[in-house]
N, C-alpha and C positions, 0 to 999 in steps of 0.2 A: 215284435218290433216296437221300440219305444221312440216316439217322436221327441226330438230335443225341445226342451222347454226354455224358450228365450222370448223376451219381449222385443217389440219393434225398436224401442229406444236404445237397448243394448246393442242390437245389430247395427243400427244406424251410427252409433258412436264408434264402432270398430271398422265398419265398412267405409271405404274411402272412394266413392265414385267420382270425387272432384279432383283426383290427382291429375296434374297437367299432362302426363303421358297417356292418360286414358282417353281413347276416342269413344264417343257415344253416338248411338243411332237409335231412333225409335220407329217402330212399325206397328200399324194396326193391320193385322193379317185377317182377311175376310174368310179364309177357308184353310183346310188342311193342305190343299194343293198349293196355295200361296206360300204357306210356311215351308213346305218341302222344296219349292222352287227357290226360295230365298236361301235355304240351306245348301242347295246344289250350286247356286251362284257363288256363295262364300267358299265352297270347297274348291272351285276352279281358280281362286286367287290366293288360297292359303299356302303357307310355307312353314318349315320348322321354326319353332319359337312363337308361333301365333297362339294367342289365347282369346277365345271367344266366350264371353260371359253372357249367359242367357237369363234375363230377368223378366218377371211377369207373374201374374197370378196363376193359380191352378187352371188348366184348360186353355191357356192362351196360345199354345203351339210350340213350346220350347222343345219338347221331345220330338215332335213332328219335324221341326226344323233340323234337329240333330240327325234324325233318320235320313232326311234328304241329303244332308252333308255327307254322312257316312256311306250311303249308297253311291254317291257321286265320286267321293275321294277314293273308294276302293274299286271303282268301275264295275260294280256288281249290283245290278238292279234287283237281284234275287236275294241279296244279303238279308239275313234275319237279324234285325237290330233289336236286341232285348233292352228293356228298360233297366237303367242302373239304379233305380230307386232302392233296391235292397242289396245290390252288390256294390253300390257306391261308385266304383270306377271300373268301367269295362274298357279294355284296351284292344285296339285293332292294329297289330303290327303289320308291317309291309316288308318281310324279309327278302322278297325277290325283287323289290324295287319297281313293281308294276303299277302301283297306285299313282294318283295325281301328285302326291307328295312323296316321291321315291325314297324308300328306306325309313321314313318317319313312322313313329307309332302315334296313333290318334287315341286320345283319352276322352271318354264320354263319362262325365261325373254328374251325379245328382246328389246334392248335399242336403236335400230337404229334411232328412231324418237326423242329421247330425247337429250336435251343439256347435256353437261358433268356434272356429279354428280347430275342431277335432280332426278334420281331414289331414292336417299336417302330420299327425301321428301315424297315418295310414298310407300316405302317398308321398313320395319324394317330389314335392311340388317344385322346388327350385330347378331340379333336373328336367322335369316335365316342361316347365315354362321355357327352359333354355333350348331343348333339343327336339321336343315333340310338338304336336298340335293338340290343344286342349279345348274341349267344349264343356263348359261348366254351368249346370243349371243351379239356380238358387245361390248366386255368387255372394249374396250378403252373408252367408254362413262362413265365408273365407276369413272374415275379420282381417287381422293384420297379415294373414297369409295371402292376401290378394296380390296379384302380380303388379310390379312396378316396372312396366316395360313399354317400349314404343310400339310393340306388336300386339297390344291388347285392345280389344273392341268390346264395349258393353252394348248389348242389344236389348233394348227395353221393349217388350212386346205387350201391346194393349188391345182392347176391343176395337172393332171398327167404329168410327164415329157415328155413322147413321144407324138408327136403331130399327129400321124396317127394310125388308127386302126391296120394297118399291123405291127406296131412296138409294139403292145400290149397296146396302149393307146386308150382313147376314142376320142381324138382330141378335146374335149370340157370340159367345167366345168360339174360338177355333175348335172344331170337333176333332178329337184324336182318332187315329186309325185303329186303335184297339181299346179294349176295356180296362187296361191297366190304369191304376192311379199313379202314373209315372211322372207326374209333374210335381 
């Protein structure tokens, strides 16, 4: 697996988090449980056409948030949620209409390994943005393929502000539930 070679200035030039239709939210998640709970809360209010962009450094809780989302939206706490780091886009269809977003397919994408805009050649993003629910890790890799939609939310995940457990912080990034390097 070859990691895409791009520099931050190239990604920043193509990535447009300042679009007026893009809603932004930032969270410092003190634990994997907090990340999972946020994902579950987002699942309860999601609908077809929603795009949730998950930004943050490695280990901040993007995949854990996505796991919580997927377990909630499928109503299956035993669901095995694999990392899309190597598969790039794992889909969770709901053919029986029994999930929280009846009939919608949920896409969980991890663009870490891709060159900017390469995902466009692999996934029909316009259709996914229009009719499905998308969770996209490393959204800066979308470049010009980023959604321009009212139903798009950029979640920027960072470390908790206090650096010691005595101050109420964990002192570290969110610990992932497994040993995958899936962020």
